[in-house]
N, C-alpha and C positions, 0 to 999 in steps of 0.2 A: 323084234319085229318092229319094221323101219315108220316111220311118220307119214303120213299121204301130206305129196304135195300141193298147192292151190295154181301149180306151175306147171306147163311144158317142159319137157328139155330143152326145150328152143330159146322160151323164156326164159328157163334157169341161167342159160350160158348166157344171155344178153343182160339180165341185171349183175349177172358175175362179171361182168364186162364194164360194169358203171361203177367197181368198188373204190378205182385209182381216184377217181372223180369221189366218193364219197370223201375217202380219208381226206383228199383235200378240202372239200367244204367244213368238215367237220374242226380240222383246225383251224378253219377260220372263224366258225363261232353260228351263233344261232341266223341270223340273217343270212349268210351263206348255204345251210343248210336247206332252211327253207329256199333258197333258190334252187338248189340243187334238185331237192323233192318234189317240186313244182314242175321243172325241167323233164326229169324222171318221167314223173306221171304221165307229162304231155306227150311223151315220144313214146313212152308202154301204149298207150290209149290211139296211139296213129299207128302203131305197128300191130296191135291189139285189138280192136276197135269195139268187141263185145263186151270187156274187162270194164265194165263198171258204169257206161254212160246210160242213164235213165233213158233219153228220148231213142236213140240205138237199140236198147232193149225193149221199149214200148212198140215200134217202128216192127219189130221181127214178131212179137209176138201179134201184132194186127195184123199182118202179112198171112201169118198161120193161120188165124182166124177165118181171113176174107179165104184163103185156098178152103178151108175145111165146109164155109159154106156155101162155096162153088158144088162142094161134093154132095149136098144134103139142100137145095134151096128149099124155102118155107112153102 
């Protein structure tokens, strides 16, 4: 049985492309690793914004709620 992944194939491919930078940062130490993770996280969110931003999730939820309210007015 295979493991279920949390990424799409495109996201996984993009993350795989970051391996060389990960290895380089790991060799430099904890400060470089912190910078690497921050940069990768920011780039990931730019490409796939639904991936974890609370504000965006709230906005999407409100938009869905607003559409439902339009269908069923009080």
